[in-house]
C-alpha positions in Angstrom: 18.0 0.2 7.0 18.8 3.6 5.2 17.2 5.2 2.0 19.1 6.6 -0.7 18.0 7.5 -4.3 14.6 5.5 -3.6 16.4 2.4 -2.7 16.5 1.0 0.9 20.1 -0.3 1.9 20.9 -2.6 4.7 23.4 -0.3 6.4 25.1 3.0 6.5 28.0 1.4 4.6 26.2 0.1 1.6 24.8 3.9 1.3 28.2 5.4 1.6 29.5 3.1 -1.0 26.7 3.9 -3.4 27.2 7.8 -2.8 30.7 7.4 -3.5 30.1 5.4 -6.7 28.3 8.6 -8.1 31.9 10.0 -8.3 30.5 13.5 -9.4 28.1 16.1 -7.8 27.7 18.3 -10.8 29.1 21.7 -11.6 32.5 19.9 -11.7 32.8 18.6 -8.1 34.4 15.3 -8.0 33.7 13.0 -4.9 37.0 12.3 -3.2 35.9 10.4 -0.4 33.0 9.0 1.8 34.0 8.2 5.5 31.4 6.5 7.9 30.9 8.7 10.9 28.5 6.5 13.0 25.5 4.3 12.4 23.2 7.0 11.0 25.7 9.3 8.9 28.8 9.7 6.7 31.0 12.5 5.5 31.6 13.2 1.9 34.8 15.2 0.6 34.5 16.7 -3.0 37.0 18.6 -4.9 36.6 21.3 -7.6 39.3 23.6 -9.0 41.7 22.7 -6.1 39.0 23.5 -3.6 38.1 20.9 -1.0 34.4 20.7 0.3 33.2 18.7 3.1 29.8 17.8 4.2 27.7 15.2 6.3 25.0 13.0 4.9 22.4 11.5 7.1 20.0 9.4 5.0 16.5 8.8 6.4 15.4 5.5 7.8 13.2 3.0 5.7 11.2 -0.1 6.6 12.1 -2.7 3.9 15.1 -3.5 1.6 14.8 -2.7 -2.2 13.1 0.1 -3.9 10.7 2.3 -2.1 8.5 3.7 -4.7 5.7 4.8 -2.2 6.2 8.5 -2.9 2.5 9.2 -1.7 3.0 7.8 1.4 -0.4 5.5 0.8 -0.2 2.0 1.5 -2.4 -0.5 -0.3 -5.4 -0.1 2.1 -5.4 3.7 1.6 -5.4 3.1 -2.2 -8.2 0.8 -2.2 -10.3 3.2 0.0 -9.5 6.2 -2.3 -10.3 4.0 -5.3 -13.6 3.0 -3.9 -14.4 6.5 -3.1 -13.7 7.6 -6.9 -15.8 4.7 -8.1 -18.7 5.7 -5.8 -18.4 9.4 -7.0 -18.7 8.4 -10.8 -21.5 5.8 -9.9 -23.4 8.8 -8.2 -22.9 10.9 -11.0 -24.1 8.3 -13.5 -27.3 7.6 -11.3 -28.0 11.4 -11.2 -27.6 11.7 -15.0 -30.1 8.7 -15.5 -32.7 10.0 -13.0 -32.4 13.4 -14.6 -33.6 12.1 -18.0 -37.5 12.5 -18.7 -39.4 9.2 -18.4 
């Protein structure tokens, strides 16, 4: 599976198809073709002002189909541990505030 635009696709053909469907790269460059090179990369040709530009795209691997919004790299267990640490810090600060009050 390959990652492109925060979405995991089943194979390189699907990624190349999505890349080609963007049709433009900005600054007037128009995508002319997206040709599969191998199981990991594809070649893209773009045209602007009668100049042809070609480059290879190698998208990273991903683990599951669909949107991959784990930009932080944290999984659920890590997020729970981090949340517990934050709560512990707030509880400790509250306890210190209560103990600091005159009796």
